[in-house]
C-alpha positions in Angstrom: -0.1 0.2 0.1 1.7 3.4 -0.7 1.4 6.1 1.8 -1.3 8.9 1.2 0.1 12.1 -0.2 -0.5 14.7 2.0 -1.2 18.2 -0.1 -0.9 21.1 2.7 -0.9 24.6 1.7 -0.7 27.6 4.1 -0.8 31.5 3.7 1.1 33.8 6.0 0.3 37.5 5.4 3.3 39.6 6.8 3.6 43.6 6.9 6.9 43.8 5.9 8.9 43.7 2.8 9.5 40.4 1.1 13.5 41.2 1.6 13.0 41.3 5.1 11.0 38.2 5.1 14.0 36.7 3.0 16.5 37.5 5.6 14.9 35.4 8.2 13.5 32.2 6.4 16.4 32.0 4.1 19.3 32.8 6.4 22.3 30.3 5.3 22.3 28.9 8.9 18.7 27.8 8.8 17.7 29.6 12.1 14.0 28.5 11.7 14.2 27.1 15.8 15.2 30.8 16.6 11.6 31.9 15.8 9.0 29.0 15.5 7.6 27.4 18.5 7.8 23.7 19.0 10.9 23.5 16.3 14.7 22.5 16.9 17.3 21.5 15.7 17.5 17.3 15.6 21.1 17.3 14.5 24.1 19.9 13.0 23.4 21.5 9.7 25.0 19.1 6.9 26.7 21.1 4.0 28.5 20.4 1.2 31.5 22.5 -0.9 28.8 25.3 -2.4 29.6 26.1 -5.8 29.6 29.5 -4.8 29.9 31.9 -1.9 26.1 33.0 -3.0 23.3 32.7 -0.3 21.6 30.7 -2.8 24.4 28.1 -3.7 25.4 27.9 0.3 21.7 27.0 1.0 21.5 24.5 -2.1 24.3 23.0 -0.2 22.9 22.6 2.9 20.7 20.1 4.5 18.8 20.9 7.9 17.5 18.1 10.3 14.6 19.7 12.1 12.3 18.2 14.9 8.6 19.5 14.8 6.5 19.1 17.6 2.8 18.8 17.0 0.2 19.6 19.2 -1.1 16.0 19.2 1.7 14.9 21.2 4.5 13.4 18.5 7.6 14.7 16.8 8.5 14.6 13.4 12.1 14.8 12.3 12.3 16.1 8.9 15.3 17.1 6.4 15.0 20.2 4.4 17.4 20.4 1.5 16.7 23.4 -0.9 17.0 22.4 -4.4 16.0 25.7 -6.2 16.8 29.2 -4.5 15.7 32.5 -6.2 16.3 35.4 -4.0 14.0 36.9 -2.5 11.1 35.1 -3.8 11.4 31.5 -3.8 12.7 28.2 -2.3 12.0 24.4 -3.4 13.2 21.9 -1.4 13.1 17.8 -0.9 11.9 16.6 2.5 13.1 13.6 3.9 12.8 11.8 7.2 9.4 11.2 8.8 7.6 12.9 6.0 9.0 12.4 2.6 8.3 14.5 -0.6 8.9 18.0 -1.6 8.0 21.8 -0.5 8.2 25.0 -1.6 7.8 28.6 -0.4 7.1 31.8 -2.6 7.1 35.5 -1.2 5.1 37.7 -3.2 5.1 41.4 -2.7 1.9 43.5 -1.8 0.8 46.8 -0.4 3.8 48.4 -3.1 6.1 46.5 -1.5 5.7 47.1 2.1 3.9 43.4 2.6 4.6 40.0 1.8 2.1 37.1 0.8 4.1 34.0 1.8 2.7 30.9 0.2 4.0 27.6 1.4 3.2 24.2 -0.2 3.8 20.6 1.2 3.7 17.2 -0.9 5.1 14.7 1.7 4.2 11.3 2.6 4.5 9.8 5.8 7.4 7.0 6.4 6.3 6.0 10.0 4.3 3.1 9.7 2.1 4.4 12.6 1.4 7.5 10.9 0.4 5.4 7.4 -1.9 2.7 9.5 -3.7 5.6 11.4 -3.8 7.9 8.4 -7.2 6.4 6.7 -9.0 7.6 10.2 -6.5 10.1 11.7 -5.9 12.3 8.5 -8.4 15.1 9.4 -6.3 15.1 12.9 -2.7 15.2 11.2 -4.1 17.9 8.7 -5.2 20.0 11.6 -2.0 19.3 13.5 -0.2 20.7 10.4 -2.3 23.9 10.5 -1.7 24.7 14.2 1.9 24.2 13.8 1.8 26.3 10.6 0.0 28.9 12.7 2.9 28.8 15.6 5.6 29.4 12.8 3.3 32.5 11.4 3.4 33.8 14.4 7.0 33.1 15.7 7.5 34.9 11.9 5.4 38.0 12.9 7.2 38.0 16.2 11.2 38.3 14.8 9.6 40.8 12.1 8.6 42.8 15.2 5.2 42.7 14.1 3.5 40.9 17.1 0.4 38.1 16.7 -1.5 37.9 13.3 -4.6 40.0 13.1 -8.0 37.8 13.5 -10.3 37.7 10.9 -13.4 39.4 11.5 
């Protein structure tokens, strides 16, 4: 049986220029654990020899091993390896570990460059046997846990940008 493909999307609306958002999400030290609650490094970064000293090439030569603690009590260890980097607007990456697949983050300028729409796409399959066994009945819970984890990431990024918490819809 082939594990189910989860096609997960999130959109974050950030009141900062794309360059400011990019500086945080695409730093060469992949410091997401500094601002994303329930995210930590599972291991040191692994970096091969980059093709050049550009940010793009350094990121493409880097693999991050990250733990994400879900609200349901489990922790997923995921590798993130950028495969395409177009500063300051797009990162595509391969994911491995407990979730295998691909991801993409796209930044779009809004409000005459003073705000950013950040679209995040994940197309992943769980690799853990327990997740695959439970997916037929637990997929909605896994998706809800992912949504909550992404909202925590959005709040953390807003704090890192100096914006505070996201605005609640009316």
